Each structure stands twice: as structure tokens, then as C-alpha cells.
VEXDREN-2710 file (C-alpha; in Angstrom, 1 decimal):
% VEXDREN-2710
k/r/px/py/pz
1/MET/0.0/0.0/0.0
2/GLY/1.4/3.4/-0.9
3/ALA/2.0/6.2/1.6
4/ASN/-1.0/8.2/0.2
5/ALA/-3.5/5.4/-0.3
6/ILE/-6.6/5.0/1.9
7/ALA/-7.3/1.3/2.4
8/ASP/-10.5/-0.4/3.2
9/GLU/-8.7/-2.4/5.8
10/LEU/-5.7/-1.9/8.1
11/PHE/-4.1/-4.6/10.2
12/GLY/-7.3/-6.6/10.2
13/TYR/-9.5/-3.6/11.1
14/LYS/-12.2/-2.3/8.8
15/VAL/-11.6/1.4/8.0
16/VAL/-14.7/3.4/8.7
17/ALA/-13.6/6.9/8.2
18/PHE/-10.5/9.1/7.7
19/LEU/-10.2/11.4/10.7
20/GLY/-7.1/13.5/9.9
21/GLU/-3.3/13.5/9.7
22/GLY/-0.3/14.8/11.7
23/ALA/3.5/14.4/11.7
24/ARG/3.8/11.6/9.1
25/SER/0.8/9.9/10.6
26/LYS/-2.8/9.3/9.4
27/LEU/-5.7/8.8/11.8
28/TYR/-8.7/6.6/11.0
29/ALA/-11.8/5.4/12.7
30/VAL/-11.7/1.6/12.4
31/LYS/-14.0/-1.3/13.4
32/ASP/-12.9/-4.6/15.0
33/ARG/-14.5/-7.2/12.7
34/GLY/-14.8/-9.7/15.6
35/SER/-16.2/-7.6/18.4
36/GLY/-17.8/-4.8/16.4
37/ASP/-16.0/-2.2/18.6
38/THR/-14.9/1.0/17.0
39/TYR/-11.5/2.6/17.7
40/ALA/-9.1/5.2/16.4
41/LEU/-6.0/3.9/14.5
42/LYS/-2.9/6.0/14.1
43/HIS/-1.0/4.7/11.1
44/VAL/2.6/5.6/10.1
45/ILE/4.4/4.2/7.1
46/TYR/8.2/4.3/6.7
47/ASP/9.2/6.2/3.6
48/GLU/12.6/5.0/2.6
49/ARG/13.1/8.2/0.5
50/MET/13.5/10.1/3.8
51/GLY/16.1/7.7/5.2
52/ASP/16.8/7.5/8.9
53/LYS/15.1/10.8/9.6
54/ASP/11.7/9.3/8.8
55/ASP/12.3/6.3/11.2
56/ARG/11.8/8.6/14.2
57/PHE/8.0/8.8/13.4
58/LEU/7.8/5.1/13.7
59/LYS/9.6/5.2/17.0
60/GLN/7.3/7.9/18.3
61/VAL/4.3/5.6/17.8
62/VAL/6.1/2.7/19.6
63/ASN/7.2/5.1/22.3
64/GLU/3.6/6.3/22.8
65/TYR/2.4/2.8/23.2
66/SER/5.2/2.0/25.7
67/THR/4.0/4.9/27.9
68/LEU/0.3/4.3/27.5
69/LYS/0.4/0.7/28.5
70/GLU/1.9/1.7/31.8
71/VAL/-0.8/4.3/32.6
72/GLU/-4.5/4.1/33.1
73/HIS/-6.6/7.1/34.0
74/PRO/-10.0/8.5/32.9
75/ALA/-8.3/11.6/31.7
76/ILE/-5.8/9.8/29.4
77/ARG/-6.8/8.3/26.1
78/ARG/-6.8/4.6/26.4
79/VAL/-4.5/2.4/24.3
80/ILE/-5.8/-0.9/22.8
81/ALA/-2.9/-2.4/20.8
82/LEU/0.2/-1.8/18.8
83/LYS/0.5/-3.4/15.4
84/ARG/3.6/-3.7/13.2
85/LEU/4.3/-4.7/9.6
86/THR/7.8/-6.3/9.4
87/PRO/8.5/-7.7/5.9
88/LEU/12.1/-9.0/5.7
89/PHE/12.5/-8.3/9.4
90/GLN/12.3/-4.5/9.0
91/VAL/9.5/-2.5/10.5
92/THR/7.9/-0.6/7.6
93/GLU/4.5/0.3/9.1
94/VAL/3.1/0.7/12.6
95/ALA/-0.4/1.3/13.8
96/LEU/-1.5/2.4/17.3
97/VAL/-5.0/1.4/18.1
98/LEU/-6.6/3.8/20.6
99/GLU/-9.9/4.7/22.2
100/LEU/-12.0/6.6/19.7
101/ILE/-12.9/10.1/21.0
102/ASP/-15.7/11.7/19.0
103/SER/-14.7/15.3/19.4
104/ALA/-12.2/18.0/18.4
105/THR/-9.4/19.3/20.5
106/ILE/-10.0/22.4/22.6
107/GLU/-7.6/24.3/20.3
108/GLU/-10.1/23.6/17.4
109/GLU/-13.3/24.1/19.5
110/PRO/-12.4/26.0/22.6
111/PRO/-14.8/26.3/25.6
112/LYS/-16.6/29.6/26.1
113/ASN/-16.5/30.2/29.8
114/LEU/-14.0/30.0/32.7
115/LYS/-15.8/27.3/34.7
116/GLN/-15.5/24.9/31.8
117/TYR/-11.9/25.7/31.4
118/LEU/-11.2/25.2/35.1
119/GLN/-12.9/21.7/35.0
120/ILE/-10.8/20.8/32.0
121/PHE/-7.6/22.1/33.5
122/ALA/-8.3/20.1/36.7
123/ASP/-9.0/16.9/34.8
124/VAL/-5.8/17.3/32.7
125/ALA/-3.7/18.1/35.8
126/ASP/-5.1/14.9/37.4
127/GLY/-4.1/12.9/34.3
128/LEU/-0.6/14.4/34.2
129/ALA/-0.2/13.7/38.0
130/HIS/-1.0/10.1/37.3
131/ILE/1.6/10.0/34.5
132/HIS/4.2/11.5/36.8
133/GLU/3.3/9.0/39.6
134/ARG/4.0/6.2/37.1
135/GLY/7.4/7.7/36.4
136/PHE/6.8/9.3/33.0
137/VAL/6.5/12.8/31.6
138/HIS/4.1/13.8/28.7
139/GLY/6.6/16.2/27.2
140/ASP/4.2/18.1/24.8
141/MET/1.2/19.4/26.7
142/LYS/-0.7/22.0/24.7
143/LEU/-4.2/22.9/23.7
144/GLY/-4.0/20.6/20.6
145/ASN/-3.4/17.6/22.8
146/ILE/-6.6/17.9/24.9
147/MET/-9.9/16.6/23.7
148/LEU/-13.3/17.1/25.2
149/PRO/-15.6/14.1/24.4
150/THR/-18.8/15.5/26.0
151/PRO/-20.5/18.8/25.3
152/GLU/-20.7/19.8/29.0
153/PRO/-18.0/19.3/31.7
154/ASN/-18.4/16.5/34.1
155/ALA/-16.0/14.3/36.0
156/HIS/-12.9/13.5/33.9
157/CYS/-14.5/14.9/30.7
158/ALA/-11.1/16.0/29.3
159/LYS/-8.8/13.6/27.6
160/ILE/-5.0/13.9/27.2
161/ILE/-3.8/12.7/23.8
162/ASP/-0.6/12.2/21.8
163/LEU/2.1/10.9/24.1
164/GLY/4.6/10.5/21.2
165/GLN/7.1/12.7/22.9
166/SER/6.6/11.1/26.4
167/CYS/9.6/9.7/28.2
168/LYS/10.7/8.4/31.6
169/ALA/11.3/11.2/34.1
170/GLY/14.9/12.3/34.0
171/THR/15.4/11.5/30.3
172/VAL/18.0/13.5/28.3
173/LYS/16.8/13.5/24.7
174/GLU/19.0/13.2/21.7
175/ARG/17.3/16.1/20.0
176/THR/15.2/19.1/21.1
177/GLN/11.5/18.2/21.3
178/GLY/8.6/20.4/22.3
179/SER/6.2/22.9/20.7
180/PRO/6.9/26.6/20.0
181/GLY/5.0/28.8/22.5
182/TYR/4.8/26.0/25.1
183/MET/8.4/24.7/25.4
184/ALA/10.2/24.8/28.7
185/PRO/13.8/26.1/28.9
186/GLU/15.1/22.7/29.8
187/GLN/13.6/21.2/26.7
188/ALA/15.4/23.8/24.4
189/ALA/18.6/23.2/26.3
190/ARG/18.3/19.4/26.1
191/GLU/18.5/19.0/29.8
192/PRO/16.7/16.3/31.8
193/ILE/12.9/16.2/31.2
194/THR/11.0/16.0/34.5
195/GLN/7.6/16.4/35.9
196/TRP/8.4/20.2/36.2
197/THR/8.7/20.3/32.4
198/ASP/5.1/19.3/32.1
199/LEU/4.2/21.9/34.7
200/TYR/5.7/24.6/32.5
201/ASN/4.0/23.2/29.4
202/PHE/0.7/23.1/31.3
203/GLY/1.1/26.7/32.5
204/ALA/1.7/27.7/28.9
205/THR/-1.4/25.8/27.9
206/MET/-3.6/27.6/30.5
207/TYR/-2.1/30.9/29.5
208/ARG/-2.9/30.3/25.8
209/ALA/-6.5/29.2/26.7
210/LEU/-7.2/32.2/28.9
211/VAL/-5.4/35.0/27.2
212/HIS/-5.6/33.8/23.5
213/ASP/-1.9/34.4/23.2
214/TYR/1.3/32.7/23.9
215/PRO/3.4/33.5/27.0
216/GLU/7.0/34.6/26.5
217/THR/8.8/31.3/26.0
218/VAL/12.3/30.2/24.8
219/LEU/10.9/29.2/21.4
220/VAL/8.6/31.7/19.8
221/PRO/6.1/30.3/17.3
222/GLY/7.4/30.8/13.8
223/GLU/11.0/30.9/14.9
224/LYS/13.5/28.0/14.6
225/LYS/16.2/29.1/17.0
226/PRO/15.3/29.2/20.7
227/ARG/16.2/32.1/23.0
228/ARG/18.3/31.6/26.2
229/PRO/16.3/32.0/29.4
230/GLU/17.9/35.4/30.1
231/GLN/16.7/36.6/26.7
232/VAL/13.0/35.8/27.4
233/PRO/11.0/38.9/28.3
234/ALA/8.7/38.9/31.3
235/THR/5.3/37.5/30.6
236/MET/2.4/39.8/31.5
237/PRO/0.2/37.9/34.0
238/PRO/-3.2/36.7/32.7
239/ALA/-5.1/38.9/35.1
240/ASP/-3.4/42.0/33.6
241/ARG/-4.6/41.0/30.2
242/VAL/-8.1/39.6/31.0
243/PRO/-10.2/42.0/33.1
244/GLY/-12.0/40.2/35.9
245/LEU/-9.9/37.0/35.8
246/ASP/-9.5/35.3/39.1
247/SER/-6.2/36.5/40.6
248/ASP/-5.4/33.1/42.2
249/LEU/-5.7/31.5/38.8
250/SER/-3.5/34.1/37.3
251/ASP/-0.9/33.5/40.0
252/LEU/-1.0/29.7/39.5
253/VAL/-0.4/30.1/35.8
254/MET/2.6/32.3/36.4
255/ASP/4.0/29.9/39.0
256/CYS/3.9/27.2/36.4
257/LEU/5.7/29.4/33.9
258/GLN/8.7/30.1/36.1
259/LEU/11.8/29.7/33.9
260/GLN/13.6/27.9/36.7
261/ALA/12.1/24.5/37.3
262/THR/12.7/24.6/41.1
263/ARG/10.5/27.6/41.4
264/ARG/7.4/25.9/39.8
265/PRO/4.8/24.2/42.0
266/LYS/5.9/21.1/43.8
267/SER/3.7/18.7/41.9
268/MET/0.9/18.4/39.3
269/ARG/-1.3/16.9/42.1
270/ALA/-0.9/20.1/44.0
271/VAL/-1.9/22.1/40.9
272/ALA/-5.0/19.9/40.4
273/ASP/-6.1/20.5/44.0
274/GLN/-5.6/24.2/43.7
275/LEU/-7.5/24.4/40.4
276/ARG/-10.5/22.7/42.1
277/SER/-10.3/25.1/44.9
278/ILE/-10.3/28.0/42.5
279/LYS/-13.2/26.6/40.5
280/ALA/-15.3/26.4/43.7
281/SER/-15.0/30.1/44.4
282/ALA/-14.2/31.8/41.1
283/ARG/-16.8/34.0/39.3
284/ASP/-17.7/32.5/36.0
285/MET/-17.1/34.6/32.9
286/ALA/-16.6/34.4/29.2
287/VAL/-13.1/33.8/28.0
END
């Protein structure tokens, strides 16, 4: 099957619909012919024209599976299986079979009010805390990696997706990974990735959601070369940009965005607890 073909079947699953595509991957809705259950299938094909560079996309899918099989939480997209195609003992295609979430990301369809966002933030913080307690780091938290399966917030309505850049806590990566506008200084400097890296990414995610702009980070969207921490201008607190925004929430976001990891909150679990406390007392408002 060619890299651009859309098949009727993939790895024994019936293809129901094409859902979209990302970094060298295509996402499908598929049905298990035996059980009748419907899943999402992330499919990556090795393109030999790209040489070793393309191999990293296969490895990211395998890496995502390796992390997901070690975690289980209502706020984390559930993994079903990993499939490989290995003609002549070389992996040429991989497929990650996942829980099908019938929704867009909150980057594509953002909530309209603060209470919704606070519920989503708390759910995501709970999911990230679970990942950390299992010894892993997400490594790429952003609005595009949060989905909202239900139209109204309820317990654990938010879903964390795309753990392709996840790693064991303390990992030093061979190359810089992260997203412009969300990247922590230690990611740009290729220093150990820890739970405090996720805290920074999460702070940038909250800032982006509330302010509709990026905080000042080491890697500006549209730029290729990161800035050194001392070159990063001070970020204006969310409460200074959004009239009426809860000051405790603004302070929490800024705490997560501390350029020095040791100055960020002590844990994602503490952040989740604080978000629920803020939600209980905050005045609702459009954002």
C-alpha cells in the first residue's frame, strides 16, 4: 500500500472513516470485525526516501504505546494495541489502536467560559499527575493535545492525547522536542525532562487558553532558534490581560511558567487541587 493510499482495511480492522493527519501519521476510525467495537487507529508508514530521519516517526508511535500501556486514568486516552508490519524483518508500518474520542481538540473548538476551562484544567492536571506518579512525563502538553468528548463538563471529561514525545522522568533526549510557544527552557537546552517540564507546558497551555496568546517562552512560534532564558522577556500575568480574571488562577499560571524548574509548583497533584479550589470560588465569565 502506498503512503498516500486510503485502504478499506488496516491490520485486520475495517476502515470506517479518515479522521485527519499529523506528523507523518494518518488517523482513521476503524472497526474490529470480531467484536464490532470502534477505535481510532494512528498509522505511520516508513518512507525509505526520507532515510533514517523518517524512522523517528515510527519510533514515536512505539514510544507512545510503551508509555500508554503503563498508565490508566479516565483523563488519558486509552490504548488498545500496537501493530507492526515487518517484511524482511524490518518495520515498515506501525499502527497504534486507541480509544475513539468523538470530538475536536480544545484548540479547534475552545470552551466559552471560565468554569468549563477550570474543570478541563483540573482533569488534565489529574491525568498528568497520574503519568508522573507512574514515572513518566508527557513532554508536549498543549491545547492541541486535549480533547473534550462531552458537550458539558463532568468528572474526567477532558482527555489527554498524543504521548509520542513522552519519556521516563529524567530522560535527556538526543534532540530538542517540544512545541513553540509551550516549550520549557530545559527542553530547548536538552537538559533532563522531568515532571516540572510538564508543569511549564501546562502553564503555557492555561495561559494560551485564557489570554488567547502565547506567554513569552524560549521558542517563539514561527522561529527556529530558541532564546536563552535570560533573553526571554517577562510574561504579562493573565489577570493583567483579561479583566475580571481570578487573581489566584493568574498567580497559579505564572507559578507554572517560572523559567527555573525549582520555582514551579511542587507537583501536578498540588496544581490539580488548587484548580478545584479556584473553581469552587471563582466567578464564571466568558473567556
